[in-house]
C-alpha positions in Angstrom: 155.7 -88.1 -125.1 157.2 -89.4 -128.4 160.9 -88.7 -129.1 162.0 -86.4 -131.8 163.2 -89.4 -134.0 159.6 -90.8 -133.8 158.0 -87.4 -134.7 160.5 -86.4 -137.3 159.3 -88.8 -140.0 155.7 -87.8 -139.5 156.6 -84.2 -139.6 158.5 -84.6 -142.9 155.8 -86.7 -144.5 153.1 -84.3 -143.3 154.9 -81.2 -144.6 155.5 -82.9 -148.0 151.9 -84.0 -148.3 150.7 -80.6 -147.2 152.9 -79.0 -149.8 151.4 -81.2 -152.5 147.9 -80.2 -151.4 148.8 -76.5 -151.3 150.4 -76.6 -154.8 147.4 -78.4 -156.1 145.0 -75.9 -154.6 147.0 -72.9 -155.9 147.2 -74.5 -159.3 143.4 -75.0 -159.4 142.8 -71.4 -158.4 145.3 -70.0 -160.9 143.7 -72.0 -163.7 140.2 -70.9 -162.7 141.3 -67.3 -162.4 143.1 -67.4 -165.8 140.5 -69.4 -167.8 137.2 -69.1 -165.9 137.0 -72.9 -166.0 137.0 -75.1 -162.8 139.4 -77.7 -164.2 138.4 -80.9 -162.3 140.7 -83.1 -164.4 143.7 -81.6 -162.7 144.4 -84.6 -160.5 143.7 -87.2 -163.1 146.2 -85.6 -165.6 148.8 -85.5 -162.8 148.1 -89.1 -161.9 148.5 -90.4 -165.4 151.7 -88.4 -165.8 153.0 -89.9 -162.6 152.2 -93.4 -163.7 154.0 -92.7 -167.1 157.0 -91.5 -165.2 156.9 -94.5 -162.8 156.7 -96.9 -165.8 159.7 -95.1 -167.4 161.7 -95.3 -164.3 160.9 -99.1 -164.0 162.3 -99.4 -167.5 165.6 -97.8 -166.3 165.0 -94.4 -167.9 166.7 -91.7 -165.9 164.4 -90.0 -163.4 164.9 -86.5 -164.8 163.8 -87.6 -168.2 160.8 -89.4 -166.8 159.7 -86.3 -164.9 160.1 -84.1 -168.0 157.9 -86.5 -169.9 155.4 -86.4 -167.0 155.2 -82.6 -167.1 155.1 -82.6 -171.0 152.2 -85.1 -170.9 150.2 -83.0 -168.5 150.8 -79.9 -170.6 149.9 -81.7 -173.9 146.7 -83.3 -172.6 145.5 -80.0 -171.2 146.5 -78.1 -174.4 144.7 -80.6 -176.6 141.6 -80.6 -174.4 141.5 -76.8 -174.5 142.0 -76.7 -178.3 139.3 -79.3 -179.0 136.7 -78.5 -176.3 137.5 -75.0 -175.4 135.9 -73.2 -178.3 132.5 -75.1 -178.1 132.4 -74.6 -174.3 133.5 -71.0 -174.3 130.0 -69.5 -174.2 128.5 -72.1 -171.9 127.6 -71.8 -168.3 130.6 -72.3 -165.8 128.9 -75.4 -164.4 128.8 -77.0 -167.8 132.4 -76.2 -168.4 133.4 -77.7 -165.1 131.3 -80.9 -165.6 132.9 -81.2 -169.1 136.3 -81.6 -167.4 134.9 -84.5 -165.4 134.5 -86.3 -168.7 138.3 -85.9 -169.3 138.8 -87.2 -165.7 136.8 -90.3 -166.4 138.5 -91.0 -169.7 142.0 -90.6 -168.1 141.0 -92.8 -165.1 139.7 -95.5 -167.5 142.9 -95.4 -169.5 144.9 -95.6 -166.3 142.9 -98.6 -165.2 143.4 -100.4 -168.5 147.1 -99.7 -168.8 148.0 -100.1 -165.1 145.4 -102.5 -163.5 145.5 -103.0 -159.8 147.4 -106.1 -158.8 145.5 -108.8 -157.0 142.5 -106.6 -156.4 144.5 -104.3 -154.1 144.2 -100.6 -154.6 147.3 -98.7 -155.8 149.2 -97.0 -153.1 152.5 -95.3 -152.3 154.5 -96.6 -149.5 155.8 -94.0 -147.1 158.3 -94.5 -144.3 155.6 -93.7 -141.7 153.2 -96.5 -142.9 154.3 -99.0 -140.3 155.1 -96.5 -137.5 153.0 -95.0 -134.7 153.4 -93.1 -131.5 151.5 -92.3 -128.3 150.8 -88.8 -127.1 149.1 -88.3 -123.7 147.7 -91.9 -123.7 146.3 -91.7 -127.2 147.9 -93.9 -129.9 148.1 -92.8 -133.5 146.8 -95.6 -135.6 149.3 -97.6 -137.7 148.5 -97.6 -141.5 147.2 -100.9 -143.0 
């Protein structure tokens, strides 16, 4: 049986990641209930905002300012999308409105790939404290990442 010290880092990482998924799901449902649009660009907007914040922090901008810019970016992109494409899509089928948000997703992912290309062909990733750890429970070993 693994010790508490071994399990603690996995528990904290799991709770944090679960919280992110839960907030994303709740945000998606709230947006759908409020607007009637399944906004599939939700993750791409957040990803570009996070990359902008990361770039600002790398340039020695205080973290709080970078995260405010991240949130403002997400709000601005969503507002601009809604103002430009909302009226023409308002009377369309819900599936058409949802697929239209995929176009925004592809545009944002393309911009992200141009501005922040993957280095050395490797995929972008976030390093977590649990990436190089593992433990055994009842003879089964949890795989180590990478």
